[in-house]
C-alpha positions as CSV (number, residue, x, y, z in Angstrom):
1,H,-0.1,0.0,-0.1
2,V,1.1,3.5,-0.9
3,L,0.1,4.7,2.8
4,H,2.4,2.0,4.2
5,F,5.1,3.2,2.2
6,I,4.7,6.6,3.1
7,F,4.8,6.0,6.8
8,K,7.7,3.9,6.4
9,I,9.6,7.0,4.7
10,L,8.4,9.4,7.6
11,N,9.6,6.7,10.2
12,Q,13.1,6.9,8.8
13,I,12.8,10.7,8.6
14,N,12.0,10.8,12.2
15,L,14.9,8.7,13.1
16,L,17.3,10.8,11.1
17,I,15.9,13.9,12.6
18,A,16.3,12.2,16.2
19,I,20.0,11.2,15.3
20,I,20.8,14.8,14.4
21,I,19.0,16.3,17.6
22,I,21.1,13.9,19.8
23,K,24.2,14.7,18.1
């Protein structure tokens, strides 16, 4: 499903942002 794919991408973006904030 497209929605599932979008959520997957958003999740990865959130992870990247979290890592950047932690650093």
